[in-house]
DSSP file (Angstrom, degrees, kcal/mol; ACC not computed):
  #  RESIDUE AA STRUCTURE BP1 BP2  ACC     N-H-->O    O-->H-N    N-H-->O    O-->H-N    TCO  KAPPA ALPHA  PHI   PSI    X-CA   Y-CA   Z-CA
    1    1 A X     >        0   0    0      0, 0.0     4,-1.9     0, 0.0     5,-0.1   0.000 360.0 360.0 360.0 -31.2   -0.3    2.5    7.4
    2    2 A X  H  >  +     0   0    0      1,-0.2     4,-1.3     2,-0.2     5,-0.2   0.905 360.0  50.0 -60.8 -40.4    2.2    5.3    6.7
    3    3 A X  H  > S+     0   0    0      1,-0.2     4,-1.8     2,-0.2    -1,-0.2   0.866 106.7  55.1 -66.4 -37.2    3.2    3.6    3.5
    4    4 A X  H  > S+     0   0    0      1,-0.2     4,-2.5     2,-0.2    -1,-0.2   0.899 106.8  53.2 -58.7 -46.5   -0.5    3.3    2.5
    5    5 A X  H  < S+     0   0    0     -4,-1.9     4,-0.5     1,-0.2    -1,-0.2   0.826 106.8  50.6 -63.8 -33.4   -0.8    7.0    3.0
    6    6 A X  H  < S+     0   0    0     -4,-1.3     3,-0.3     1,-0.2    -1,-0.2   0.862 117.0  40.0 -75.7 -36.4    2.1    7.7    0.6
    7    7 A X  H  < S+     0   0    0     -4,-1.8    40,-2.5     1,-0.2    -2,-0.2   0.850 107.8  58.3 -81.9 -34.2    0.7    5.6   -2.1
    8    8 A X  S  < S+     0   0    0     -4,-2.5     2,-0.3    38,-0.2    36,-0.2   0.526 115.3  26.5 -79.7  -7.8   -3.0    6.4   -1.9
    9    9 A X  S    S-     0   0    0     -4,-0.5     2,-0.2    -3,-0.3    38,-0.1  -0.907 108.0 -65.0-143.8 173.7   -2.6   10.0   -2.5
   10   10 A X        -     0   0    0     -2,-0.3     4,-0.1     1,-0.1    -3,-0.1  -0.447  44.8-177.6 -64.1 130.6    0.0   12.3   -4.3
   11   11 A X  S    S-     0   0    0     -2,-0.2    -1,-0.1   142,-0.1    -4,-0.1   0.908  77.8 -28.6 -93.3 -69.5    3.3   12.0   -2.4
   12   12 A X  S    S+     0   0    0    142,-0.1     2,-0.2     2,-0.0    -2,-0.1   0.574 125.5  73.0-117.3 -24.4    5.6   14.4   -4.4
   13   13 A X  S    S-     0   0    0    141,-0.1     2,-0.4     1,-0.0   149,-0.1  -0.605  85.0-111.7 -91.8 147.1    4.0   14.3   -7.9
   14   14 A X        -     0   0    0     -2,-0.2     2,-0.2   147,-0.1    -1,-0.0  -0.676  27.2-168.2 -72.5 130.6    0.7   15.8   -8.9
   15   15 A X        -     0   0    0     -2,-0.4    30,-2.5    30,-0.1    -5,-0.1  -0.557  10.3-170.6-123.9  68.7   -1.8   13.1   -9.7
   16   16 A X  B  >  -A   44   0A   0     -2,-0.2     4,-2.5    28,-0.2     5,-0.3  -0.307  19.8-145.3 -59.9 127.8   -4.6   15.0  -11.4
   17   17 A X  H  > S+     0   0    0     26,-0.6     4,-2.7    23,-0.3     8,-0.3   0.849  99.5  59.0 -67.3 -31.6   -7.7   12.9  -11.9
   18   18 A X  H  4 S+     0   0    0      1,-0.2    -1,-0.2    22,-0.2    -2,-0.1   0.822 113.8  38.4 -68.5 -25.9   -8.5   14.7  -15.2
   19   19 A X  H  4 S+     0   0    0     -3,-0.3     3,-0.3     2,-0.1    -2,-0.2   0.866 131.6  25.5 -85.8 -38.5   -5.1   13.5  -16.5
   20   20 A X  H  < S+     0   0    0     -4,-2.5    -3,-0.2     1,-0.2    -2,-0.2   0.642 132.5  33.0-106.6 -17.8   -4.9   10.0  -15.0
   21   21 A X     X  +     0   0    0     -4,-2.7     4,-1.7    -5,-0.3    -1,-0.2  -0.545  61.5 151.6-131.9  64.4   -8.8    9.1  -14.6
   22   22 A X  H  > S+     0   0    0     -3,-0.3     4,-2.2     1,-0.2     5,-0.2   0.855  73.0  59.7 -70.5 -24.8  -10.6   10.9  -17.4
   23   23 A X  H  > S+     0   0    0      1,-0.2     4,-2.4     2,-0.2    -1,-0.2   0.901 106.0  48.7 -57.8 -46.0  -13.4    8.2  -17.3
   24   24 A X  H  > S+     0   0    0      2,-0.2     4,-2.7     1,-0.2    -1,-0.2   0.907 111.9  47.5 -63.3 -44.3  -14.1    9.1  -13.8
   25   25 A X  H  X S+     0   0    0     -4,-1.7     4,-2.5    -8,-0.3    -2,-0.2   0.942 112.3  49.7 -63.7 -45.8  -14.2   12.9  -14.6
   26   26 A X  H  X S+     0   0    0     -4,-2.2     4,-2.0     2,-0.2    -2,-0.2   0.942 114.3  45.2 -60.9 -48.8  -16.5   12.3  -17.7
   27   27 A X  H  X S+     0   0    0     -4,-2.4     4,-2.3     1,-0.2     5,-0.3   0.908 109.7  55.5 -64.3 -38.8  -18.9   10.1  -15.5
   28   28 A X  H  X S+     0   0    0     -4,-2.7     4,-2.9     1,-0.2    -2,-0.2   0.912 106.8  50.7 -58.0 -44.9  -18.8   12.7  -12.8
   29   29 A X  H  < S+     0   0    0     -4,-2.5     4,-0.4     1,-0.2    -1,-0.2   0.902 112.9  46.4 -62.3 -41.1  -19.9   15.3  -15.3
   30   30 A X  H  < S+     0   0    0     -4,-2.0    -1,-0.2    -5,-0.2    -2,-0.2   0.891 125.8  27.1 -65.4 -43.2  -22.7   13.1  -16.3
   31   31 A X  H  < S+     0   0    0     -4,-2.3     2,-0.2     1,-0.2    -3,-0.2   0.898 138.2  14.8 -93.4 -46.4  -24.0   12.2  -12.6
   32   32 A X    >X  +     0   0    0     -4,-2.9     3,-1.7    -5,-0.3     4,-0.7  -0.596  62.7 166.9-139.4  68.9  -22.8   15.3  -10.5
   33   33 A X  G >4 S+     0   0    0     -4,-0.4     3,-0.5     1,-0.3     4,-0.4   0.788  76.3  59.9 -54.7 -33.3  -21.9   18.2  -12.8
   34   34 A X  G 34 S+     0   0    0      1,-0.2    -1,-0.3     2,-0.1     4,-0.2   0.618 107.9  42.6 -72.9 -14.8  -21.9   20.6   -9.9
   35   35 A X  G <> S+     0   0    0     -3,-1.7     4,-2.8    -7,-0.2    -1,-0.2   0.451  83.9  97.4-107.8  -4.2  -19.2   18.8   -8.0
   36   36 A X  H <X S+     0   0    0     -4,-0.7     4,-3.4    -3,-0.5     5,-0.3   0.951  85.1  48.1 -54.0 -55.3  -16.8   18.0  -10.9
   37   37 A X  H  > S+     0   0    0     -4,-0.4     4,-1.8     1,-0.2    -1,-0.2   0.863 110.4  51.8 -56.8 -37.0  -14.5   20.9  -10.3
   38   38 A X  H  > S+     0   0    0      2,-0.2     4,-1.4    -3,-0.2     5,-0.3   0.906 111.2  48.1 -66.4 -42.0  -14.3   20.2   -6.6
   39   39 A X  H  X S+     0   0    0     -4,-2.8     4,-3.1     1,-0.2     3,-0.4   0.951 112.0  47.7 -59.2 -48.0  -13.4   16.7   -7.3
   40   40 A X  H  < S+     0   0    0     -4,-3.4   -23,-0.3     1,-0.2    -1,-0.2   0.833 112.3  51.4 -63.7 -26.9  -10.7   17.6   -9.8
   41   41 A X  H  < S+     0   0    0     -4,-1.8    -1,-0.2    -5,-0.3    -2,-0.2   0.810 127.8  17.6 -71.5 -30.5   -9.3   20.2   -7.3
   42   42 A X  H  < S+     0   0    0     -4,-1.4     2,-0.3    -3,-0.4    -2,-0.2   0.728  99.6  83.4-124.5 -30.4   -9.0   17.8   -4.5
   43   43 A X     <  -     0   0    0     -4,-3.1   -26,-0.6    -5,-0.3     2,-0.3  -0.602  57.7-160.8 -80.8 145.3   -9.1   14.1   -5.4
   44   44 A X  B     -A   16   0A   0     -2,-0.3   -28,-0.2   -36,-0.2   -30,-0.0  -0.949  25.9 -99.8-126.9 147.7   -5.8   12.5   -6.6
   45   45 A X        -     0   0    0    -30,-2.5     2,-0.3    -2,-0.3   -28,-0.1  -0.332  47.3-148.5 -60.0 151.0   -5.1    9.3   -8.5
   46   46 A X        -     0   0    0    -37,-0.1     2,-0.7   -36,-0.0   -38,-0.2  -0.873  23.4-137.1-126.8 150.2   -4.1    6.5   -6.3
   47   47 A X        -     0   0    0    -40,-2.5     2,-0.1    -2,-0.3   -38,-0.1  -0.960  47.2-114.7 -96.3 113.1   -2.0    3.4   -6.1
   48   48 A X        +     0   0    0     -2,-0.7     2,-0.3   -40,-0.1   -40,-0.1  -0.312  52.3 155.8 -53.6 117.4   -4.3    0.8   -4.4
   49   49 A X        -     0   0    0     -2,-0.1     2,-0.4   -45,-0.1   -41,-0.0  -0.998  23.2-173.3-144.6 153.5   -2.9   -0.1   -1.1
   50   50 A X        -     0   0    0     -2,-0.3     2,-0.6   -42,-0.0    -2,-0.0  -0.993  22.9-128.9-140.7 145.9   -4.1   -1.5    2.1
   51   51 A X    >   -     0   0    0     -2,-0.4     3,-1.3     1,-0.1     4,-0.3  -0.868   9.8-148.5 -95.4 124.9   -2.3   -2.0    5.5
   52   52 A X  T 3  S+     0   0    0     -2,-0.6     3,-0.3     1,-0.2    -1,-0.1   0.620  94.9  58.6 -69.1 -14.9   -2.8   -5.5    6.9
   53   53 A X  T 3  S+     0   0    0      1,-0.2    -1,-0.2     6,-0.0     6,-0.0   0.493  89.2  74.6 -89.9  -4.5   -2.6   -4.1   10.6
   54   54 A X  S <  S+     0   0    0     -3,-1.3     2,-1.8     1,-0.2     3,-0.2   0.707  72.9  80.0 -81.7 -19.8   -5.5   -1.7   10.2
   55   55 A X     >  +     0   0    0     -4,-0.3     4,-2.3    -3,-0.3     5,-0.2  -0.559  51.6 162.8 -85.2  75.7   -8.3   -4.3   10.3
   56   56 A X  H  >  +     0   0    0     -2,-1.8     4,-3.0     1,-0.2     5,-0.3   0.907  69.4  51.7 -70.4 -40.0   -8.5   -4.7   14.0
   57   57 A X  H  > S+     0   0    0     -3,-0.2     4,-1.9     1,-0.2    -1,-0.2   0.902 113.8  43.7 -69.0 -35.7  -12.0   -6.3   14.1
   58   58 A X  H  > S+     0   0    0      2,-0.2     4,-3.2     1,-0.2     5,-0.3   0.921 113.6  51.8 -71.0 -40.7  -11.1   -8.9   11.6
   59   59 A X  H  X S+     0   0    0     -4,-2.3     4,-2.6     1,-0.2     5,-0.2   0.935 113.2  44.6 -58.5 -47.4   -7.7   -9.5   13.3
   60   60 A X  H  X S+     0   0    0     -4,-3.0     4,-1.6     1,-0.2    -1,-0.2   0.894 116.9  45.0 -69.6 -39.1   -9.3  -10.0   16.7
   61   61 A X  H  X S+     0   0    0     -4,-1.9     4,-3.1    -5,-0.3     5,-0.3   0.923 115.3  46.2 -68.8 -44.9  -12.1  -12.2   15.3
   62   62 A X  H  X S+     0   0    0     -4,-3.2     4,-3.6     1,-0.2    -2,-0.2   0.973 113.7  49.2 -63.3 -51.3   -9.8  -14.4   13.1
   63   63 A X  H  <>S+     0   0    0     -4,-2.6     5,-0.5    -5,-0.3    -1,-0.2   0.824 116.6  43.6 -53.7 -39.0   -7.3  -14.8   16.0
   64   64 A X  H  <5S+     0   0    0     -4,-1.6    -1,-0.2    -5,-0.2    -2,-0.2   0.912 124.7  31.9 -71.4 -48.0  -10.1  -15.8   18.4
   65   65 A X  H  <5S+     0   0    0     -4,-3.1    -2,-0.2    -5,-0.1    -3,-0.2   0.699 134.6   2.5 -91.6 -24.0  -11.9  -18.1   16.0
   66   66 A X  T  <5S-     0   0    0     -4,-3.6     2,-0.4    -5,-0.3    -3,-0.1   0.306 112.1 -32.6-128.7-105.6   -9.1  -19.6   13.8
   67   67 A X  T > 5 -     0   0    0      1,-0.1     3,-2.3    -2,-0.0     4,-0.1  -0.962  36.5-150.6-141.7 117.3   -5.2  -19.0   14.1
   68   68 A X  G > <S+     0   0    0     -5,-0.5     3,-1.2    -2,-0.4     4,-0.2   0.773  97.0  58.4 -53.9 -31.0   -3.6  -15.8   15.2
   69   69 A X  G 3  S+     0   0    0      1,-0.3    31,-0.3     2,-0.1    -1,-0.3   0.443 101.9  56.9 -84.6   3.3   -0.5  -16.4   13.2
   70   70 A X  G <> S+     0   0    0     -3,-2.3     4,-2.6     1,-0.1    -1,-0.3   0.280  71.4 106.3-105.4   7.7   -2.6  -16.5   10.1
   71   71 A X  H <> S+     0   0    0     -3,-1.2     4,-1.2     1,-0.2    -2,-0.1   0.877  87.6  40.7 -58.7 -40.6   -4.3  -13.0   10.4
   72   72 A X  H  > S+     0   0    0     -4,-0.2     4,-2.0     2,-0.2    -1,-0.2   0.845 113.3  55.0 -70.7 -31.0   -2.2  -11.5    7.6
   73   73 A X  H  > S+     0   0    0      1,-0.2     4,-1.6     2,-0.2    -2,-0.2   0.839 105.1  53.2 -66.5 -35.8   -2.5  -14.6    5.5
   74   74 A X  H  X S+     0   0    0     -4,-2.6     4,-2.3     2,-0.2    -1,-0.2   0.908 109.0  48.9 -69.0 -37.0   -6.1  -14.5    5.7
   75   75 A X  H  X S+     0   0    0     -4,-1.2     4,-3.3     1,-0.2     5,-0.5   0.907 111.0  48.2 -65.0 -42.0   -6.2  -10.9    4.4
   76   76 A X  H  X S+     0   0    0     -4,-2.0     4,-1.1     2,-0.2    -1,-0.2   0.805 112.0  51.8 -73.6 -26.3   -3.9  -11.6    1.6
   77   77 A X  H  < S+     0   0    0     -4,-1.6    -2,-0.2    -5,-0.2    -1,-0.2   0.902 116.8  40.3 -69.5 -38.8   -6.1  -14.6    0.7
   78   78 A X  H  < S+     0   0    0     -4,-2.3    -2,-0.2    -5,-0.1    -3,-0.2   0.848 130.2  23.4 -78.5 -39.9   -9.1  -12.4    0.8
   79   79 A X  H  < S+     0   0    0     -4,-3.3    -3,-0.2    -5,-0.2    -2,-0.1   0.743  99.4  95.7-103.8 -25.7   -7.8   -9.3   -0.9
   80   80 A X     <  -     0   0    0     -4,-1.1     2,-0.3    -5,-0.5    30,-0.0  -0.200  43.7-179.1 -74.3 155.2   -4.9  -10.4   -3.1
   81   81 A X    >   -     0   0    0     28,-0.0     3,-2.4    24,-0.0    28,-0.1  -0.985  42.7 -73.9-150.4 155.0   -4.8  -11.3   -6.7
   82   82 A X  T 3  S+     0   0    0     -2,-0.3    28,-0.2     1,-0.3    27,-0.2  -0.093 117.9  26.7 -42.4 131.6   -2.2  -12.4   -9.2
   83   83 A X  T 3  S+     0   0    0     26,-2.2    -1,-0.3     1,-0.4    27,-0.1   0.169  89.6 120.5  96.4 -16.7    0.0   -9.5  -10.1
   84   84 A X    <   -     0   0    0     -3,-2.4    27,-2.5    25,-0.1     2,-0.4  -0.222  57.9-127.9 -72.3 172.2   -0.3   -7.5   -6.9
   85   85 A X  E     -b  111   0B   0     25,-0.2     2,-0.5    -3,-0.1    27,-0.2  -0.985  13.8-155.6-125.1 131.8    2.8   -6.6   -4.8
   86   86 A X  E     -b  112   0B   0     25,-3.4    27,-2.6    -2,-0.4     2,-0.8  -0.939   6.8-150.9-107.8 125.7    3.1   -7.3   -1.1
   87   87 A X  E     -b  113   0B   0     -2,-0.5     2,-0.5    25,-0.2    27,-0.2  -0.889  18.4-167.2 -91.9 103.8    5.5   -5.3    0.9
   88   88 A X  E     -b  114   0B   0     25,-2.9    27,-2.5    -2,-0.8     2,-0.6  -0.846   4.4-172.0-106.2 119.3    6.5   -7.7    3.7
   89   89 A X  E     +b  115   0B   0     -2,-0.5     2,-0.3    25,-0.2    27,-0.2  -0.934  18.7 147.6-124.2 125.7    8.3   -6.1    6.7
   90   90 A X  E     -b  116   0B   0     25,-2.4    27,-0.6    -2,-0.6    30,-0.1  -0.910  36.2-150.5-145.1 114.5   10.0   -8.0    9.6
   91   91 A X  S    S+     0   0    0     -2,-0.3    26,-1.5    25,-0.2    29,-0.3   0.911 104.8  33.2 -56.7 -45.0   13.1   -6.8   11.4
   92   92 A X  S    S-     0   0    0     24,-0.2    -1,-0.2    27,-0.1    28,-0.1   0.849  97.6-135.8 -77.7 -38.9   14.1  -10.4   12.2
   93   93 A X  S    S+     0   0    0     28,-0.1    30,-2.5    22,-0.1    29,-0.5   0.561  87.0  88.3  85.8  16.4   12.7  -11.9    9.0
   94   94 A X        +     0   0    0     27,-0.2     2,-0.7    28,-0.2     3,-0.1   0.167  43.5 136.5-128.2  17.6   11.3  -14.7   11.1
   95   95 A X     >  -     0   0    0      1,-0.2     4,-2.9     2,-0.1     3,-0.5  -0.575  45.7-149.9 -73.6 113.9    7.9  -13.4   12.1
   96   96 A X  H  > S+     0   0    0     -2,-0.7     4,-3.1     1,-0.2     5,-0.3   0.916  95.1  52.7 -55.8 -46.4    5.5  -16.4   11.7
   97   97 A X  H  > S+     0   0    0      1,-0.2     4,-1.4     2,-0.2    -1,-0.2   0.915 114.4  41.7 -58.1 -40.2    2.5  -14.1   10.9
   98   98 A X  H  > S+     0   0    0     -3,-0.5     4,-1.9     2,-0.2    -1,-0.2   0.898 115.0  52.4 -76.9 -40.7    4.4  -12.2    8.1
   99   99 A X  H  X S+     0   0    0     -4,-2.9     4,-2.0     1,-0.2    -2,-0.2   0.911 107.9  49.8 -55.5 -49.0    5.9  -15.6    6.8
  100  100 A X  H  X S+     0   0    0     -4,-3.1     4,-2.3   -31,-0.3    -1,-0.2   0.871 110.5  50.1 -59.2 -39.4    2.6  -17.3    6.5
  101  101 A X  H  X S+     0   0    0     -4,-1.4     4,-2.4    -5,-0.3    -1,-0.2   0.906 108.8  53.0 -68.2 -35.8    1.2  -14.3    4.6
  102  102 A X  H  X S+     0   0    0     -4,-1.9     4,-2.6     2,-0.2    -1,-0.2   0.884 108.2  50.6 -60.2 -42.8    4.2  -14.4    2.3
  103  103 A X  H  X S+     0   0    0     -4,-2.0     4,-2.1     1,-0.2    -1,-0.2   0.925 111.1  47.5 -61.8 -43.0    3.6  -18.1    1.6
  104  104 A X  H  X S+     0   0    0     -4,-2.3     4,-2.4     1,-0.2    -2,-0.2   0.898 110.7  53.1 -66.4 -37.6    0.0  -17.4    0.7
  105  105 A X  H  X>S+     0   0    0     -4,-2.4     5,-2.5     1,-0.2     4,-0.6   0.942 108.6  49.1 -59.9 -48.0    1.1  -14.5   -1.5
  106  106 A X  H ><5S+     0   0    0     -4,-2.6     3,-1.0     1,-0.2    -1,-0.2   0.899 107.4  55.1 -63.6 -39.1    3.4  -16.7   -3.4
  107  107 A X  H 3<5S+     0   0    0     -4,-2.1    -1,-0.2     1,-0.3    -2,-0.2   0.908 109.8  48.0 -52.6 -45.7    0.7  -19.4   -3.8
  108  108 A X  H 3<5S-     0   0    0     -4,-2.4    -1,-0.3    -5,-0.2    -2,-0.2   0.437 119.8-106.6 -87.9   2.8   -1.5  -16.7   -5.4
  109  109 A X  T <<5 +     0   0    0     -3,-1.0   -26,-2.2    -4,-0.6     2,-0.4   0.855  67.6 149.6  82.5  37.9    1.1  -15.4   -7.7
  110  110 A X      < -     0   0    0     -5,-2.5     2,-0.4   -28,-0.2    -1,-0.3  -0.823  48.4-122.1 -99.1 138.0    1.7  -12.0   -5.7
  111  111 A X  E     -b   85   0B   0    -27,-2.5   -25,-3.4    -2,-0.4     2,-0.5  -0.658  26.0-149.8 -80.3 134.7    5.2  -10.6   -6.0
  112  112 A X  E     -b   86   0B   0     -2,-0.4    17,-1.9   -27,-0.2    16,-1.7  -0.944  15.2-175.5-113.3 122.8    6.8  -10.1   -2.5
  113  113 A X  E     -bc  87 129B   0    -27,-2.6   -25,-2.9    -2,-0.5     2,-0.3  -0.983  18.7-158.7-114.1 128.1    9.3   -7.4   -1.7
  114  114 A X  E     -bc  88 130B   0     15,-3.2    17,-2.1    -2,-0.5     2,-0.4  -0.746  15.1-163.7-107.7 152.2   10.7   -7.8    1.8
  115  115 A X  E     +bc  89 131B   0    -27,-2.5   -25,-2.4    -2,-0.3     2,-0.3  -0.993  34.7 132.3-132.4 130.2   12.4   -5.3    4.2
  116  116 A X  E     -bc  90 132B   0     15,-2.5    17,-2.4    -2,-0.4   -25,-0.2  -0.885  49.8 -69.3-157.4-170.1   14.3   -6.8    7.0
  117  117 A X        -     0   0    0    -26,-1.5    19,-0.2   -27,-0.6    17,-0.1  -0.062  62.9 -72.7 -85.3-169.6   17.5   -6.7    9.0
  118  118 A X  S    S+     0   0    0     17,-2.6    18,-0.1     1,-0.2    14,-0.1   0.859 129.7  38.1 -49.1 -51.9   20.9   -7.8    8.1
  119  119 A X  S    S-     0   0    0     16,-0.2    -1,-0.2     1,-0.1   -27,-0.1   0.840  87.6-153.6 -80.9 -35.7   20.5  -11.5    8.2
  120  120 A X     >  -     0   0    0    -29,-0.3     4,-1.2    13,-0.1     3,-0.5   0.125  19.8-146.2  93.1 -24.6   17.0  -11.4    6.6
  121  121 A X  H >>  -     0   0    0      1,-0.2     3,-0.7     2,-0.2     4,-0.6  -0.138  58.4 -32.6  54.4-155.6   15.8  -14.7    8.3
  122  122 A X  H >> S+     0   0    0    -29,-0.5     4,-1.9     1,-0.2     3,-0.8   0.807 135.9  66.2 -62.4 -33.0   13.4  -17.0    6.4
  123  123 A X  H 3> S+     0   0    0    -30,-2.5     4,-1.3    -3,-0.5    -1,-0.2   0.859  90.9  62.0 -60.9 -32.3   11.8  -13.9    4.7
  124  124 A X  H << S+     0   0    0     -4,-1.2    -1,-0.2    -3,-0.7    -2,-0.2   0.877 109.7  39.8 -60.1 -38.1   14.9  -13.2    2.9
  125  125 A X  H << S+     0   0    0     -3,-0.8    -1,-0.2    -4,-0.6    -2,-0.2   0.783 114.3  53.7 -83.8 -31.3   14.7  -16.6    1.0
  126  126 A X  H  < S+     0   0    0     -4,-1.9    -2,-0.2     3,-0.0    -1,-0.2   0.661  94.7  86.1 -76.7 -17.8   10.9  -16.5    0.5
  127  127 A X  S  < S-     0   0    0     -4,-1.3     3,-0.2    -5,-0.2   -14,-0.2  -0.495  70.4-140.7 -92.2 157.6   10.7  -13.1   -1.2
  128  128 A X  S    S+     0   0    0    -16,-1.7     2,-0.4     1,-0.3   -15,-0.2   0.820 100.2  21.9 -75.0 -43.7   11.1  -12.2   -4.7
  129  129 A X  E    S-c  113   0B   0    -17,-1.9   -15,-3.2    -3,-0.0     2,-0.5  -0.992  75.0-163.7-134.5 125.5   13.1   -9.1   -3.7
  130  130 A X  E     -c  114   0B   0     -2,-0.4     2,-0.9   -17,-0.2   -15,-0.2  -0.953   5.9-168.8-113.6 112.8   14.8   -8.9   -0.3
  131  131 A X  E     -c  115   0B   0    -17,-2.1   -15,-2.5    -2,-0.5     2,-0.8  -0.860  13.2-176.6 -98.9  97.7   16.0   -5.5    1.2
  132  132 A X  E     -c  116   0B   0     -2,-0.9   -15,-0.2   -17,-0.2   -14,-0.1  -0.865  15.2-145.6-109.3 108.9   18.2   -6.4    4.2
  133  133 A X        -     0   0    0    -17,-2.4     2,-2.5    -2,-0.8   -13,-0.1  -0.370  25.0-108.6 -68.1 145.4   19.4   -3.3    6.0
  134  134 A X  S    S+     0   0    0    -17,-0.1     2,-0.3    -2,-0.1    -1,-0.1  -0.319  85.4  92.2 -76.6  64.0   23.0   -3.4    7.6
  135  135 A X        -     0   0    0     -2,-2.5   -17,-2.6     1,-0.1   -16,-0.2  -0.980  51.7-164.2-155.1 157.3   21.7   -3.6   11.3
  136  136 A X        +     0   0    0     -2,-0.3     2,-0.3   -19,-0.2    -1,-0.1   0.654  67.3  83.5-117.7 -33.0   20.9   -6.2   13.9
  137  137 A X  S  > S-     0   0    0      1,-0.1     4,-2.9     4,-0.0     3,-0.4  -0.592  77.8-128.0 -86.1 136.4   18.9   -4.3   16.5
  138  138 A X  H  > S+     0   0    0     -2,-0.3     4,-2.6     1,-0.2     5,-0.2   0.892 105.2  50.6 -53.9 -43.1   15.2   -3.8   15.9
  139  139 A X  H  > S+     0   0    0      1,-0.2     4,-2.0     2,-0.2    -1,-0.2   0.903 112.4  46.0 -63.8 -38.6   15.2    0.0   16.5
  140  140 A X  H  > S+     0   0    0     -3,-0.4     4,-2.2     2,-0.2    -1,-0.2   0.914 110.4  52.4 -71.9 -39.5   18.0    0.6   14.1
  141  141 A X  H  X S+     0   0    0     -4,-2.9     4,-2.1     1,-0.2    -2,-0.2   0.935 109.3  51.2 -59.3 -42.6   16.6   -1.7   11.4
  142  142 A X  H  X S+     0   0    0     -4,-2.6     4,-1.3    -5,-0.3    -1,-0.2   0.916 109.6  49.4 -62.7 -43.9   13.3    0.3   11.7
  143  143 A X  H  X S+     0   0    0     -4,-2.0     4,-0.7    -5,-0.2     3,-0.3   0.905 110.8  50.8 -59.8 -40.1   15.2    3.6   11.3
  144  144 A X  H  X S+     0   0    0     -4,-2.2     4,-1.1     1,-0.2    -2,-0.2   0.862 107.1  55.5 -65.2 -39.4   17.0    2.2    8.2
  145  145 A X  H  X S+     0   0    0     -4,-2.1     4,-2.3     1,-0.2     5,-0.3   0.812  91.4  71.9 -62.9 -35.6   13.6    1.1    6.7
  146  146 A X  H  X S+     0   0    0     -4,-1.3     4,-1.7    -3,-0.3    -1,-0.2   0.919 101.3  39.4 -56.5 -56.4   12.1    4.5    6.9
  147  147 A X  H  X S+     0   0    0     -4,-0.7     4,-2.2     1,-0.2    -1,-0.2   0.842 114.2  57.7 -58.8 -35.8   14.2    6.1    4.0
  148  148 A X  H  X S+     0   0    0     -4,-1.1     4,-2.2     1,-0.2    -1,-0.2   0.944 108.0  42.9 -71.1 -41.0   13.9    2.9    2.0
  149  149 A X  H  X S+     0   0    0     -4,-2.3     4,-2.0     2,-0.2    -1,-0.2   0.810 111.7  54.6 -75.0 -26.6   10.1    2.7    1.9
  150  150 A X  H  X S+     0   0    0     -4,-1.7     4,-2.6    -5,-0.3    -1,-0.2   0.919 110.6  47.3 -68.8 -35.2    9.9    6.4    1.2
  151  151 A X  H  X S+     0   0    0     -4,-2.2     4,-3.0     2,-0.2    -2,-0.2   0.931 111.1  50.6 -65.0 -42.7   12.3    5.7   -1.9
  152  152 A X  H  X S+     0   0    0     -4,-2.2     4,-2.6     1,-0.2     5,-0.2   0.905 111.5  48.0 -68.2 -36.5   10.1    2.8   -2.9
  153  153 A X  H  X S+     0   0    0     -4,-2.0     4,-3.2     2,-0.2     5,-0.2   0.952 112.3  50.1 -60.9 -48.7    7.0    5.1   -2.7
  154  154 A X  H  X S+     0   0    0     -4,-2.6     4,-3.3     1,-0.2    -2,-0.2   0.944 111.8  47.6 -56.5 -51.6    8.9    7.7   -4.7
  155  155 A X  H  X S+     0   0    0     -4,-3.0     4,-2.0     2,-0.2    -1,-0.2   0.888 112.5  48.5 -66.8 -40.4    9.8    5.1   -7.4
  156  156 A X  H  X S+     0   0    0     -4,-2.6     4,-2.2    -5,-0.2     5,-0.3   0.957 112.9  48.7 -59.6 -51.5    6.3    3.7   -7.6
  157  157 A X  H  X S+     0   0    0     -4,-3.2     4,-2.9     1,-0.2     5,-0.3   0.925 111.3  47.9 -55.2 -46.5    4.9    7.2   -7.9
  158  158 A X  H  X S+     0   0    0     -4,-3.3     4,-1.3    -5,-0.2    -1,-0.2   0.866 110.7  53.4 -66.0 -32.3    7.3    8.2  -10.6
  159  159 A X  H  < S+     0   0    0     -4,-2.0    -2,-0.2    -5,-0.2    -1,-0.2   0.897 122.2  27.7 -62.9 -44.8    6.6    4.9  -12.6
  160  160 A X  H  < S+     0   0    0     -4,-2.2    -2,-0.2    -5,-0.2    -3,-0.2   0.762 138.0  21.6 -93.7 -26.8    2.9    5.4  -12.7
  161  161 A X  H  < S+     0   0    0     -4,-2.9    -3,-0.2    -5,-0.3    -2,-0.2   0.393  96.4  89.1-122.8   4.7    2.5    9.1  -12.5
  162  162 A X  S  < S-     0   0    0     -4,-1.3     2,-0.3    -5,-0.3    -3,-0.1   0.636  71.4-151.1 -85.0 -15.1    5.8   10.6  -13.7
  163  163 A X              0   0    0      1,-0.2    -1,-0.3    -5,-0.2    -2,-0.0  -0.629 360.0 360.0  84.8-141.2    5.2   10.8  -17.3
  164  164 A X              0   0    0     -2,-0.3    -1,-0.2     0, 0.0    -2,-0.0   0.525 360.0 360.0 -55.5 360.0    8.0   10.6  -19.8
């Protein structure tokens, strides 16, 4: 969910909607001219992102009605489309719920970037890009992941909103 927060709003760079979303600003002028300046001052262009752990009602219902280890796969199936990127995080690289989601992503033409521990487990081999940190214990792996996903967010922001 933290990563979604970095992608859906400005992280370090300004993401002015009048620069990156001029059609939105034009339409806002047409429909709500009194609110345009407020929108321009506060809304930021976003990189669409969702966290698969945030949909607790869906997760509970799907786990009860179908298969608990497919809760992330169901969300990828319902939301994903060819050309999307999935960031799959598993300290062991062997979490069934993550692996099934990755398999569904691969079937759908979604690029998979994985973050995992030293060995990488099955996830390492299923992913298009595997970032395996040099650690074996879960808490250390998670600590190493933090600066890496911040750098991934910075790189994506620079690519889409950095200009020249």
